[in-house]
Steps between C-alpha positions, in 0.01 A plus 500: 500500500445426133120492501314776323354677804352815355447792731785415736834678517823304465554534877150371578558202270825430688306498828225276358764259365665478842170436678419228247843344549473484877136403537597130504793340683809723488558774752614836362875553537725792414721252316224461238582751225143618430424542871832677563413766242209617714545767764439418867135608499426304184662187644281536809193541278587190296547292818163612634308457175654158431420395859139613461476317167632177657241513777225585250606204288468276805156642573388374158663158535201304373421756226141493624491869597400399852633820659262792446677765705798574721551738793848568632632648823853543620688595810850484635625159384160359399278489194145367504304409191132410534361340186133491409361185341164325480659162576800383699816621318733271696703391197542861385603619847758223534651576161505875564682445831747263330580775248514786753876514573579784258187688612603468865855606425390798287247625756708404806240297683345158545188441291190351661219391268140451613169421334197724530189350347145393567613176663835619634588373847471769764 
């Protein structure tokens, strides 16, 4: 909230601050003052963006930039993420799934992660 983020409105900075707050462990709650100040649509956006950020953080678990691309599909109650990598991203996939609870709650579906690569199992 107090960083010098030039080019963003005060409202955009409030949204960014909320996403940053919730990208780790805590789940967004209306009892949190900063989150409560947001309107319903903004709260939904923060939940989704923080959930995406958590999964993305898991997909870079080893900080080796193993994942080179992601394709997503969704349906009624399911979300599928196929990640592209030159080598087996097992550690990254496990960590992303471990961090997927907010993502699944925000998008109302169970996340399935799969590897697509040159040596990916068929």
